C-alpha positions as CSV (number, residue, x, y, z in Angstrom):
1,X,-42.4,29.5,40.5
2,X,-45.7,28.7,42.1
3,X,-47.7,32.1,42.8
4,X,-50.3,32.3,45.6
5,X,-52.7,35.4,46.2
6,X,-54.9,34.6,49.2
7,X,-56.4,37.5,50.6
8,X,-59.2,36.6,52.9
9,X,-61.8,39.1,53.3
10,X,-62.8,40.7,57.0
11,X,-66.0,38.9,57.2
12,X,-66.4,35.8,58.7
13,X,-69.4,34.7,56.8
14,X,-67.0,33.2,54.4
15,X,-63.7,31.0,54.9
16,X,-61.0,29.9,52.7
17,X,-58.7,27.0,53.2
18,X,-55.3,26.7,51.1
19,X,-53.6,23.2,50.7
20,X,-51.0,23.6,48.4
21,X,-48.7,21.2,50.4
22,X,-51.5,18.4,49.4
23,X,-50.3,16.6,46.4
24,X,-52.2,15.4,43.6
25,X,-50.8,12.1,43.4
26,X,-52.1,11.6,46.9
27,X,-55.7,13.2,46.9
28,X,-57.7,10.1,45.9
29,X,-58.3,7.3,48.5
30,X,-58.5,4.5,45.6
31,X,-56.9,4.1,42.1
32,X,-59.3,4.9,39.0
33,X,-61.3,1.9,38.1
34,X,-64.6,1.2,36.2
35,X,-65.4,-1.4,39.1
36,X,-67.8,0.4,42.0
37,X,-66.4,-2.3,44.1
38,X,-62.8,-1.0,44.0
39,X,-63.9,2.0,46.1
40,X,-64.6,1.9,49.7
41,X,-68.1,3.7,50.6
42,X,-66.9,7.3,51.7
43,X,-67.6,8.5,55.1
44,X,-66.5,12.1,55.0
45,X,-63.3,12.0,56.0
46,X,-61.4,11.1,52.9
47,X,-60.0,14.1,51.2
48,X,-61.9,14.0,48.0
49,X,-65.0,14.0,50.2
50,X,-64.5,16.1,53.3
51,X,-66.4,18.9,52.2
52,X,-69.5,17.3,50.6
53,X,-72.5,16.7,52.4
54,X,-72.8,13.0,51.9
55,X,-76.1,12.9,53.6
56,X,-77.8,14.9,50.9
57,X,-76.7,12.7,47.9
58,X,-79.6,10.6,48.0
59,X,-77.8,7.4,48.2
60,X,-75.5,8.2,45.1
61,X,-72.3,7.6,47.2
62,X,-73.0,4.4,49.1
63,X,-75.0,1.8,46.4
64,X,-78.7,2.5,48.0
65,X,-79.6,4.7,45.1
66,X,-81.6,2.9,42.0
67,X,-82.5,4.0,38.8
68,X,-86.2,4.9,38.5
69,X,-86.9,4.7,34.3
70,X,-88.0,7.6,32.7
71,X,-87.3,10.3,34.8
72,X,-84.8,11.9,32.7
73,X,-85.2,13.2,29.3
74,X,-82.0,13.7,26.9
75,X,-82.5,15.6,23.5
76,X,-79.9,16.1,21.2
77,X,-80.1,19.0,18.1
78,X,-77.1,18.8,16.0
79,X,-76.4,20.6,12.9
80,X,-76.1,18.5,9.4
81,X,-73.1,16.3,9.6
82,X,-73.0,15.5,12.8
83,X,-73.8,12.0,14.2
84,X,-76.0,11.0,17.1
85,X,-76.0,7.6,18.4
86,X,-77.3,5.2,21.3
87,X,-74.9,2.8,22.2
88,X,-74.6,-0.4,24.5
89,X,-71.9,-0.6,27.2
90,X,-69.8,-2.3,24.9
91,X,-69.0,0.4,22.7
92,X,-65.1,1.0,22.5
93,X,-65.4,4.7,22.5
94,X,-67.1,4.7,26.0
95,X,-64.2,5.5,28.8
96,X,-61.7,6.3,26.4
97,X,-61.2,10.1,27.8
98,X,-61.0,8.9,31.2
99,X,-61.9,6.3,34.0
100,X,-63.8,7.0,37.2
101,X,-62.1,8.4,40.1
102,X,-64.5,8.1,43.1
103,X,-67.2,5.8,43.5
104,X,-70.4,7.7,42.4
105,X,-68.3,7.9,38.8
106,X,-68.0,4.4,38.9
107,X,-71.6,3.7,39.9
108,X,-72.5,5.9,37.2
109,X,-70.7,3.8,34.9
110,X,-71.9,0.5,35.9
111,X,-75.2,1.4,36.1
112,X,-76.0,3.3,32.9
113,X,-77.7,1.2,30.2
114,X,-77.4,3.4,27.1
115,X,-75.1,5.8,26.3
116,X,-75.2,9.0,24.0
117,X,-72.2,9.5,21.6
118,X,-72.1,12.6,19.4
119,X,-69.4,12.5,16.8
120,X,-68.3,15.5,14.4
121,X,-66.4,14.2,11.6
122,X,-62.8,15.2,10.6
123,X,-62.2,18.6,9.1
124,X,-65.8,19.4,9.8
125,X,-66.3,23.2,11.0
126,X,-69.6,23.7,12.5
127,X,-71.2,27.0,12.3
128,X,-74.2,26.3,14.9
129,X,-73.8,24.8,18.1
130,X,-75.2,21.3,19.2
131,X,-77.2,21.6,21.9
132,X,-77.8,18.4,24.6
133,X,-81.0,19.4,26.6
134,X,-81.1,17.2,30.0
135,X,-84.5,17.6,31.8
136,X,-85.3,16.2,34.8
137,X,-89.0,14.8,36.0
138,X,-88.0,13.5,39.1
139,X,-86.4,10.0,40.3
140,X,-82.8,8.6,40.2
141,X,-80.6,8.2,36.8
142,X,-77.3,7.3,36.0
143,X,-75.9,8.3,32.3
144,X,-72.9,8.6,29.9
145,X,-72.3,11.2,27.5
146,X,-69.4,10.9,24.8
147,X,-68.9,13.9,22.5
148,X,-65.7,13.3,20.0
149,X,-64.1,15.5,17.3
150,X,-62.0,14.3,14.6
151,X,-58.9,16.0,13.3
152,X,-59.1,19.4,12.7
153,X,-63.2,19.5,13.5
154,X,-64.3,22.6,15.1
155,X,-67.7,22.5,17.2
156,X,-69.6,24.4,20.2
157,X,-71.5,22.1,22.5
158,X,-74.1,23.4,25.2
159,X,-75.5,20.7,27.7
160,X,-78.2,22.4,29.4
161,X,-79.4,20.5,32.6
162,X,-82.9,21.6,34.2
163,X,-85.8,20.3,36.2
164,X,-85.8,17.8,39.0
165,X,-83.4,14.5,39.1
166,X,-81.1,12.8,41.1
167,X,-78.1,12.2,38.3
168,X,-74.8,10.7,38.3
169,X,-72.9,10.7,35.4
170,X,-69.9,10.7,33.2
171,X,-69.1,12.9,30.5
172,X,-66.3,12.2,27.8
173,X,-65.0,14.9,25.7
174,X,-62.3,13.3,22.9
175,X,-60.4,15.7,20.8
176,X,-58.6,14.6,17.5
177,X,-55.2,16.5,16.4
178,X,-55.9,20.1,15.8
179,X,-59.6,19.9,16.8
180,X,-61.3,22.6,18.8
181,X,-64.0,22.1,20.9
182,X,-65.9,24.6,23.3
183,X,-68.5,23.1,25.6
184,X,-70.9,25.2,27.7
185,X,-72.4,23.0,30.5
186,X,-75.1,24.8,32.4
187,X,-76.8,23.3,35.7
188,X,-80.0,25.3,36.1
189,X,-81.9,22.5,38.1
190,X,-84.6,23.0,40.5
191,X,-84.1,23.2,44.1
192,X,-84.4,19.7,45.0
193,X,-82.2,18.3,42.3
194,X,-78.7,16.4,42.9
195,X,-76.0,16.2,40.4
196,X,-72.7,14.4,40.5
197,X,-70.7,14.3,37.3
198,X,-67.0,13.5,36.3
199,X,-66.1,15.5,33.4
200,X,-63.2,13.8,31.3
201,X,-61.1,15.6,28.2
202,X,-58.6,14.2,26.2
203,X,-56.8,16.7,24.4
204,X,-55.0,15.5,21.3
205,X,-52.1,17.2,19.5
206,X,-52.3,20.8,19.0
207,X,-56.0,20.5,19.8
208,X,-58.0,23.1,21.5
209,X,-60.4,22.6,24.5
210,X,-62.4,25.2,26.1
211,X,-64.8,24.4,29.0
212,X,-67.3,26.8,30.6
213,X,-69.1,25.5,33.8
214,X,-72.3,27.5,34.8
215,X,-74.0,26.3,38.0
216,X,-76.8,28.1,39.8
217,X,-79.6,25.6,40.6
218,X,-79.8,22.2,42.7
219,X,-79.6,21.4,46.0
220,X,-76.2,19.8,45.6
221,X,-74.1,19.8,42.6
222,X,-70.8,17.9,42.5
223,X,-68.7,18.5,39.4
224,X,-65.2,16.9,38.5
225,X,-63.8,18.4,35.5
226,X,-60.1,16.6,34.5
227,X,-57.7,17.2,31.6
228,X,-55.2,15.3,30.3
229,X,-53.4,15.3,27.0
230,X,-52.8,12.9,24.1
231,X,-50.1,14.8,21.9
232,X,-47.7,18.1,22.6
233,X,-49.2,21.4,21.7
234,X,-52.6,20.9,23.3
235,X,-54.2,23.8,25.2
236,X,-57.4,23.6,27.9
237,X,-59.1,26.7,29.2
238,X,-61.4,26.1,31.9
239,X,-63.9,28.8,33.1
240,X,-66.7,28.5,35.6
241,X,-69.4,30.4,37.3
242,X,-71.5,29.7,40.2
243,X,-74.0,31.5,42.0
244,X,-74.6,29.7,45.5
245,X,-78.1,30.8,47.1
246,X,-79.2,29.8,50.6
247,X,-78.8,26.0,51.5
248,X,-77.0,25.1,48.5
249,X,-74.0,23.3,48.1
250,X,-72.1,23.7,44.9
251,X,-68.8,21.7,44.3
252,X,-66.5,22.0,41.7
253,X,-63.0,19.7,41.8
254,X,-60.8,20.1,39.0
255,X,-57.7,18.1,37.5
256,X,-55.5,19.2,34.7
257,X,-52.5,16.2,34.2
258,X,-50.1,17.5,32.4
259,X,-48.8,14.3,31.2
260,X,-47.3,15.5,27.6
261,X,-44.7,17.9,27.1
262,X,-45.3,21.9,25.3
263,X,-49.2,21.9,26.3
264,X,-51.0,24.8,28.2
265,X,-53.7,25.4,30.7
266,X,-55.8,28.5,31.9
267,X,-58.2,28.0,34.6
268,X,-60.6,30.7,36.2
269,X,-63.4,30.1,38.2
270,X,-65.5,33.0,39.8
271,X,-68.4,32.6,42.6
272,X,-71.0,34.5,44.3
273,X,-72.8,33.5,47.8
274,X,-75.7,34.5,49.7
275,X,-78.0,33.3,52.4
276,X,-77.5,31.3,55.2
277,X,-75.6,27.6,54.8
278,X,-74.5,28.5,51.3
279,X,-71.5,26.7,50.6
280,X,-69.3,26.9,47.7
281,X,-66.3,24.4,47.3
282,X,-63.6,24.9,44.6
283,X,-60.5,22.2,44.4
284,X,-57.9,23.2,41.7
285,X,-55.5,20.4,41.2
286,X,-52.6,20.8,38.6
287,X,-50.0,18.1,38.0
288,X,-47.2,18.6,35.8
289,X,-45.4,15.2,35.3
290,X,-41.5,15.0,34.8
291,X,-41.9,14.2,31.2
292,X,-44.4,17.5,30.7
293,X,-41.6,19.9,29.8
294,X,-42.2,23.2,28.3
295,X,-45.8,23.1,30.0
296,X,-47.3,26.5,30.8
297,X,-50.2,26.7,33.4
298,X,-52.3,29.0,35.8
299,X,-55.6,28.6,37.8
300,X,-57.5,31.0,39.6
301,X,-60.7,31.3,41.7
302,X,-62.3,34.3,43.3
303,X,-65.3,34.5,45.4
304,X,-67.7,37.4,46.4
305,X,-69.8,36.7,49.6
306,X,-72.6,38.9,49.5
307,X,-74.1,38.0,53.0
308,X,-73.3,36.6,56.1
309,X,-74.0,32.8,56.7
310,X,-71.9,31.7,53.6
311,X,-69.0,29.5,53.3
312,X,-66.5,29.5,50.8
313,X,-63.6,26.7,50.7
314,X,-61.1,27.3,47.9
315,X,-57.9,25.2,47.7
316,X,-55.5,25.4,45.0
317,X,-53.1,22.6,44.5
318,X,-49.6,22.5,42.2
319,X,-47.4,19.6,41.8
320,X,-44.3,20.2,39.8
321,X,-42.2,17.0,38.8
322,X,-39.9,18.9,36.4
323,X,-37.8,22.2,36.2
324,X,-38.1,22.9,32.6
325,X,-41.6,24.4,32.5
326,X,-42.5,28.1,30.9
327,X,-44.3,29.0,33.9
328,X,-46.9,27.7,36.6
329,X,-48.9,29.9,39.4
330,X,-52.2,29.6,41.0
331,X,-54.4,32.3,43.1
332,X,-57.4,32.3,45.2
333,X,-59.2,35.2,46.6
334,X,-62.3,35.5,48.8
335,X,-63.9,38.6,50.4
336,X,-67.0,40.9,50.4
337,X,-67.8,43.9,48.0
338,X,-64.8,46.1,47.1
339,X,-65.4,49.3,49.2
340,X,-63.2,51.3,46.7
341,X,-65.5,50.3,43.5
342,X,-68.4,51.1,45.8
343,X,-67.2,54.3,46.7
344,X,-65.9,55.4,43.3
345,X,-69.8,54.7,41.5
346,X,-71.4,56.3,44.6
347,X,-69.6,59.4,44.5
348,X,-70.5,59.8,40.5
349,X,-74.1,60.0,41.8
350,X,-74.8,56.2,41.5
351,X,-77.2,54.8,44.4
352,X,-75.4,52.4,46.5
353,X,-78.2,49.6,45.8
354,X,-77.1,50.2,42.0
355,X,-73.4,50.1,42.6
356,X,-73.6,47.0,44.1
357,X,-75.3,45.3,41.2
358,X,-72.9,47.0,39.2
359,X,-69.9,45.7,40.7
360,X,-71.6,42.0,41.0
361,X,-72.2,42.1,37.3
362,X,-68.8,43.1,36.4
363,X,-67.4,40.5,38.3
364,X,-68.7,38.0,36.3
365,X,-68.8,39.6,32.9
366,X,-65.6,38.2,31.5
367,X,-66.9,34.7,32.0
368,X,-70.1,35.1,30.6
369,X,-68.7,36.5,27.7
370,X,-66.5,33.6,27.1
371,X,-69.9,31.3,26.3
372,X,-70.3,32.7,22.5
373,X,-73.6,31.7,22.5
374,X,-76.1,34.7,22.3
375,X,-79.4,33.4,23.7
376,X,-77.3,31.5,26.5
377,X,-75.5,34.5,27.5
378,X,-78.7,36.5,27.3
379,X,-80.3,33.9,29.9
380,X,-77.6,34.0,32.0
381,X,-77.4,37.8,32.6
382,X,-81.2,37.5,33.6
383,X,-80.4,34.6,36.0
384,X,-77.8,36.9,37.7
385,X,-79.9,39.9,37.7
386,X,-82.7,37.5,39.5
387,X,-80.1,36.4,41.9
388,X,-79.0,39.9,42.5
389,X,-82.8,41.0,43.1
390,X,-82.6,38.7,46.6
391,X,-79.1,39.8,47.1
392,X,-79.0,43.3,47.2
393,X,-82.4,44.3,47.3
C-alpha cells in the first residue's frame, strides 16, 4: 500500500534519512495552541526542531525577538470585486484554517498587531491574479495573512517575499465548497533574511487547492504548509521548488491531514543544492484518519546534489488508520547528475557544460509550469539560470 523509492547517490556530499516509522501523531512536542506559553523553548532535540539551526533564528524560537516597527511593507494588488482589509486581533476569521503547532507560529500569532484579510466573494471567478508583495527593510516583524474564497469562487494568488527581514508569520487559506485556489509563494529574500511561517489550508467540500512554494533566498527559511479538509471531495496539490546555496538552510515541513472521506492529495517537491554548508530539509507527513475512507494520496521528494559539501535530509511519513482507501504512497530520491542523461546529450554533440545545465532545467521544468503566471515563470527561469552559472560554470 505504501511505496518507498529511496536510492541514495554514491556521493558523500548529500545524505538522506528516512523515518517512516515515526508517526504524525507523535511528531509534535506540544498540542496545537494560540498561546506561546503552551510551547516549551526548543533545544534542538525535539523531533520537529532537530534539523533546524536554532542559533540562526535570531530569537524567533525563544521569545527574545521583538518587533521593530516599519521594517516590513505589505502591498496587495487585487482585481475588482476582491475585498482587502486590515483587521484587529478579534476578527473571527483569524485562525479559522488552523492553529499554531510550534512556538514560533504561536509567537507570531501572539505578537502581530493587524492582519490582512483578502476575500473573494462566492461564485467570483478572477481572470487576473491577486498579488501580495512582502518586502523587508530590515528589522523583525510578525504577520498574519488570510485568503478566503467563497463557495465556487476561483482565484490565483502570488505572494512574493523580497528584501531583508526576520519574519515569523501565519498564513491561512480558507476555501468554500467548490472553490478553486492556486497560491504561489516565492521566497526570494536577501542573503541574511530569516523567514519562519506556518501555512494552513482548510479545503471545503469538492474544493481544489494548489500550492506552489518556490524558495531561493534567505539565510534560514523554514516553512510549514498544512492541509485539512472541511468536507468530502476536496483536492490538494502541493508543489515545491528550492535551490539551496552555500551556507543556506531551507526547510519545508508538510502535513496533509486526511480527516474527511473521499479526498485526494498529491505532493511533489524538488530541490537542487550547491556549495559548502548548503542544507535542505524536507519533511512530508500524511495522516489518513480512521474516518477518511476513500482517500487517494501520494507524496514525492527529489533532490539533486550539484557539489560536494551539501546535505539533504528527506523524511517521508505516512500513517494510515483505515484500510478502506483508494491508494497511498511516498517516494524520496537524492543523488548527483544522471550519468545516462549526460552521456545521451554529450553523444549528440552537446558540450558537458551545457548538458549539465539542460539536465537541471529539465529537472525543475514540470514545477515551473505549475505556476501559471508568465512573468513569475520567466523570473524563476532567469533565477535558475543565475544559480546554474555558479553551479556548473
